C-alpha positions in Angstrom: -0.8 17.8 -12.8 -4.1 20.6 -11.7 -6.1 18.9 -14.7 -5.4 15.8 -12.8 -6.1 16.8 -9.6 -9.4 18.7 -10.8 -10.2 15.2 -12.2 -9.7 13.3 -9.5 -11.1 15.6 -6.9 -13.8 14.0 -4.9 -17.4 15.3 -5.7 -20.9 15.1 -4.1 -22.0 11.0 -4.1 -25.4 11.0 -6.2 -27.1 8.0 -7.7 -25.4 8.5 -10.7 -21.6 9.0 -9.8 -21.6 6.5 -6.7 -18.7 4.3 -6.1 -19.4 0.4 -7.3 -20.1 -1.7 -3.9 -17.4 -4.0 -5.0 -14.8 -1.4 -5.1 -15.0 -0.8 -1.5 -15.2 -4.6 -0.9 -12.3 -5.4 -3.0 -10.4 -2.4 -0.8 -11.1 -4.1 2.4 -9.9 -7.6 1.2 -6.7 -5.7 0.1 -6.5 -4.3 3.7 -7.2 -7.6 5.3 -4.8 -9.7 3.3 -1.9 -7.3 4.4 -3.1 -7.7 8.1 -3.0 -11.6 7.5 0.8 -11.1 7.0 1.9 -9.7 10.0 2.0 -9.5 13.8 3.6 -6.0 13.9 1.2 -4.5 16.1 2.1 -0.9 14.9 1.9 -1.8 11.3 -2.0 -3.3 12.3 -2.4 -0.1 14.1 -2.2 1.7 11.1 -4.3 -0.8 9.2 -7.2 0.1 11.7 -6.4 3.8 11.7 -6.5 3.7 7.8 -9.9 1.4 7.9 -11.1 4.3 10.5 -10.3 7.4 8.6 -11.7 6.2 5.2 -14.9 4.8 6.8 -15.3 8.0 9.0 -14.5 10.3 5.5 -17.0 8.3 3.4 -19.6 6.4 5.4 -23.0 7.6 5.2 -25.6 7.6 7.8 -27.5 4.3 6.6 -28.3 1.9 9.0 -25.0 -0.6 7.8 -22.7 2.7 8.3 -23.1 2.6 11.8 -21.6 -0.8 13.0 -18.2 0.1 11.9 -18.2 1.0 16.2 -19.3 -2.7 16.7 -16.3 -4.1 14.8 -14.1 -1.6 16.7 -15.5 -3.2 19.7 -15.4 -6.8 18.8 -12.5 -6.6 17.8 -11.0 -5.4 21.0 -12.9 -8.6 22.6 -11.1 -10.6 20.2 -7.9 -9.0 22.1 -8.7 -9.7 25.4 -10.3 -13.1 24.6 -7.1 -14.4 23.5 -5.3 -13.1 26.2 -7.2 -14.6 28.8 -7.2 -18.0 27.2 -3.4 -17.7 27.2 -3.2 -16.7 30.7 -6.0 -19.3 31.8 -5.0 -22.0 29.7 -1.1 -21.4 29.2 0.4 -20.9 25.6 3.0 -22.9 23.3 5.1 -20.3 23.3 8.3 -20.6 26.0 9.3 -18.2 28.4 11.6 -16.9 30.8 10.0 -13.7 32.0 7.2 -14.5 34.7 4.3 -12.5 34.9 2.6 -14.5 37.8 2.3 -17.8 39.3 -1.7 -18.7 39.5 -3.4 -22.0 41.2 -2.8 -24.4 39.2 -6.0 -26.9 38.8 -4.5 -30.4 38.9 -5.9 -32.5 35.7 -5.9 -36.5 34.7 -3.5 -38.4 33.1 -5.4 -38.4 30.1 -5.7 -34.4 29.7 -1.6 -34.3 29.6 -0.3 -31.4 28.2 -3.1 -29.6 29.1 -3.1 -27.0 32.3 -5.4 -24.8 34.1 -3.6 -22.2 35.8 0.3 -22.4 36.6 3.2 -20.1 35.6 2.2 -17.8 33.2 5.0 -16.1 31.2 5.2 -12.1 29.5 6.3 -14.2 26.3 3.4 -15.9 25.8 0.7 -13.1 26.7 2.4 -11.0 24.4 2.3 -13.8 21.8 -1.5 -14.0 22.0 -1.9 -10.3 22.4 -0.4 -9.9 18.8 -1.8 -12.6 17.4 -5.6 -11.6 18.6 -4.2 -8.2 17.3 -3.9 -9.5 14.0 -7.7 -11.2 13.9 -9.0 -7.7 15.2 -7.9 -6.2 12.2 -9.2 -8.3 10.2 -12.6 -7.9 11.7 -11.9 -4.6 11.4 -11.0 -4.4 7.6 -13.9 -6.2 7.0 -16.5 -4.0 9.3 -14.7 -1.2 6.9 -16.5 -2.7 3.5 -19.7 -3.4 5.6 -20.0 0.3 6.4 -19.3 1.9 3.1 -20.6 -0.6 0.9 -24.5 -0.5 0.4 -25.7 -4.2 0.7 -28.3 -3.8 -1.5 -26.2 -2.1 -4.3 -23.9 -5.2 -4.1 -26.4 -7.6 -4.4 -27.4 -6.2 -7.8 -23.9 -6.9 -9.0 -23.7 -10.5 -8.2 -23.9 -13.1 -11.3 -27.4 -14.8 -11.3 -26.5 -18.2 -9.9 -25.3 -16.2 -6.6 -28.8 -14.3 -6.7 -30.2 -16.4 -4.0 -27.3 -16.8 -1.6 -26.1 -13.2 -2.1 -29.8 -12.1 -0.7 -29.3 -14.5 2.1 -26.0 -13.2 3.2 -27.2 -9.7 2.4 -30.6 -10.0 5.1 -27.8 -11.3 7.4 -25.4 -8.3 7.2 -28.3 -5.5 7.5 -30.0 -7.2 10.4 -27.6 -6.8 13.1 -26.9 -2.9 12.4 -30.8 -2.4 12.2 -31.5 -4.6 15.6 -28.2 -2.0 17.2 -29.7 0.6 15.9 -33.7 -0.2 17.1 -32.1 -1.0 20.8 -30.9 2.4 20.5 -34.0 4.1 19.7 -35.6 2.3 22.5 -33.2 3.3 25.2 -33.5 6.8 24.1 -37.1 6.4 24.3 -36.8 5.5 27.6 -34.6 8.2 28.7 -37.0 10.9 27.2 -39.8 9.3 29.4 -37.8 9.3 32.5 -37.1 6.1 32.5 -33.7 3.9 33.4 -32.3 2.5 30.1 -29.6 0.1 32.3 -29.8 -3.0 34.3 -31.5 -6.5 33.6 -35.0 -5.0 34.0 -34.3 -2.3 31.2 -32.8 -5.1 29.0 -35.7 -7.3 29.0 -38.5 -4.2 28.6 -36.4 -3.2 25.2 -35.8 -6.6 24.1 -39.5 -7.2 23.5 -40.5 -4.1 21.1 -37.3 -4.7 19.4 -38.3 -8.4 18.7 -41.4 -7.6 17.5 -39.8 -4.8 14.8 -37.7 -7.5 13.6 -40.7 -10.3 13.1 -42.6 -7.3 11.6 -39.6 -6.5 9.1 -39.0 -9.8 8.3 -42.5 -10.7 7.5 -42.8 -7.4 5.4 -39.4 -8.1 3.4 -41.2 -11.7 2.9 -44.4 -10.3 1.2 -42.0 -7.7 -0.9 -40.2 -11.1 -1.9 -42.9 -13.0 -2.9 -44.6 -9.6 -4.8 -41.5 -9.6 -6.7 -41.5 -13.2 -7.8 -38.5 -14.2 -6.0 -37.8 -17.5 -6.2 -38.8 -17.8 -9.5 -36.3 -19.9 -12.1 -36.3 -20.0 -15.8 -36.7 -24.0 -17.6 -33.1 -24.9 -18.4 -32.4 -28.2 -20.4 -30.9 -31.2 -18.1 -27.7 -31.1 -20.0 -27.3 -27.5 -19.0 -28.2 -28.9 -15.3 -26.0 -31.3 -15.3 -22.8 -29.3 -17.1 -23.6 -26.5 -14.7 -23.2 -28.9 -11.5 -20.2 -30.8 -13.0 -18.4 -27.7 -13.8 -19.3 -25.8 -10.7 -18.0 -28.8 -8.4 -15.2 -29.5 -10.6 -13.9 -25.6 -10.5 -14.4 -25.9 -6.5 -12.1 -29.1 -6.3 -9.7 -27.6 -8.5 -9.2 -24.3 -6.6 -8.8 -26.6 -3.4 -6.2 -28.8 -4.9 -4.6 -25.9 -6.5 -4.2 -23.8 -3.5 -3.1 -26.6 -1.7 -0.5 -27.2 -4.1 0.8 -23.2 -3.9 0.9 -24.1 0.0 3.2 -27.1 0.0 6.7 -27.0 -1.1 6.0 -30.6 -3.1 3.0 -29.0 -5.4 4.0 -26.0 -6.6 4.6 -27.5 -10.3 1.0 -28.3 -10.6 -0.3 -25.8 -8.2 -1.0 -23.0 -10.4 -2.4 -24.9 -13.8 -5.1 -26.6 -11.6 -6.1 -23.1 -9.4 -6.2 -21.2 -12.6 -8.3 -24.7 -14.4 -10.7 -24.5 -11.1 -11.1 -21.0 -11.5 -12.0 -21.2 -15.0 -14.6 -24.4 -14.5 -16.1 -22.5 -11.7 -16.8 -19.3 -13.7 -18.3 -21.1 -16.3 -20.3 -23.0 -14.1 -21.7 -19.0 -12.5 -22.3 -18.4 -16.1 -24.3 -21.5 -17.2 -26.2 -21.3 -13.5 -27.5 -17.9 -14.2 -29.5 -18.9 -17.1 -32.0 -20.2 -14.4 -32.3 -17.0 -12.7 -35.1 -14.8 -14.2 -34.1 -11.2 -13.3 -33.3 -7.7 -14.6 -31.3 -5.1 -13.7 -32.7 -1.4 -13.2 -29.6 1.3 -13.7 -26.9 -1.3 -13.1 -24.1 0.2 -11.0 -20.8 1.3 -13.1 -17.1 0.7 -12.8 -15.6 3.8 -13.4 -12.0 5.4 -13.0 -12.9 6.0 -8.9 -13.7 2.5 -8.8 -10.6 1.2 -10.0 -8.4 3.6 -8.2 -10.0 2.5 -4.4 -10.0 -1.2 -5.6 -6.3 -0.7 -6.7 -5.5 1.1 -3.6 -6.5 -2.1 -1.6 -4.2 -4.6 -4.1 -1.2 -2.3 -3.7 -1.3 -2.7 0.3 -1.8 -6.3 -0.2 0.9 -6.6 -3.0 3.8 -4.5 -1.0 3.2 -6.1 2.3 3.2 -9.9 0.5 6.3 -8.5 -1.0 7.9 -7.2 1.9 7.3 -10.5 3.8 8.5 -12.6 0.5 12.0 -10.6 0.7 14.8 -11.6 2.8 15.9 -8.0 5.0 15.1 -6.0 8.1 11.5 -5.5 6.7 10.5 -9.3 6.3 11.8 -9.5 10.1 9.5 -6.5 11.0 6.8 -7.9 10.0 6.7 -10.7 12.5 8.8 -9.5 15.6 9.6 -12.7 17.5 8.1 -13.1 20.8 10.8 -14.7 22.3 12.9 -12.9 22.9 10.9 -10.0 23.9 11.7 -7.2 21.4 10.4 -4.0 21.0 8.5 -4.0 17.2 10.2 -1.6 14.9 8.1 0.1 12.2 9.4 -0.9 8.8 9.4 1.6 5.9 8.2 -0.1 2.9 5.4 -2.0 3.8 4.1 1.4 6.3 4.3 3.5 2.8 2.5 0.7 1.5 -0.8 0.7 4.1 -0.9 4.4 3.6 -1.9 3.8 0.0 -4.9 2.9 1.6 -6.1 6.0 2.3 -6.5 7.1 -1.1 -10.5 6.3 -1.2 -10.6 9.1 1.4 -9.5 11.4 -1.4 -11.0 9.8 -4.6 -14.2 8.5 -3.7 -17.4 10.6 -3.8 -18.3 12.5 -0.8 -21.2 11.5 0.8 -24.1 14.4 1.1 -24.8 15.6 4.5 -27.8 13.6 5.4 -27.3 11.2 2.9 -28.9 7.5 3.9 -27.4 5.7 1.3 -28.8 4.7 -2.0 
């Protein structure tokens, strides 16, 4: 036992032992999948707490790592907005507990079924808050992946056929955190000079240098990509191009049809074979499409034991939640507490223990060195 703990003890992160960026995304997707299966506020709060603790323990000082707070604020905004819509526009959930009666705006006959104002029921507000909290938890889980995974290193691991799309996604993912960093830096500079950093006038004075910096970074990025031969493709036979398009399109159609078959009761027989065939065809299209991309990988990231543990912990969280949702019993009922009638949520033991497995990356993932900005 001592030998196993010594092997799994988290070392300081270096370029040689850095965790694969894909492991962080698989872990976060596992947590997001678990969040999508429940509206229990206790479990959703536990998922957010697990994601936040892992981010606090393993994030670096890189610009993208500072965006986690933005996702928390975005999640809170989603909950508030969902409740405001339920109060102002009504909720499909009935109820008997009247909170307040708002002035109702009369609408024409063609808008039957839609109202603005009127009676606000506690059950509808609670249902909207729980639904918004589930979406907020999904955003926070994906924000944790953005804060922990280096986008540039994740791009290196993509298949060749997805390289150009991946570059666009990575640029989009890194632009927002850098924009937030520039705004904070400009506001700090204004405070040091004795100027106001709040108000509309201050915002306009800060916005100009921030946009100028963003434009300069865009020009520098375009020049660097052009110098490295970005967009250059290899010559492949026309038959290979046609086969690539057919496999990719057919694979996507198969995935869509198979997913629909699994969700529909009458399509359960053909759903899984179609899904597997679609995935296989899409993978074949990606492999053939990668032959058009002429690029090399310098020091590719390794998928080691710690990456398996991190990704596996997210898979365990999702699997335990899916098992609890499908099993008949008190745990399944506690995952989605009813809003009508109003009942206090109960913390189911098995799903809660499964969510706590998501804390494993805080123990096994390499610890970022002090002052590390990501590699």
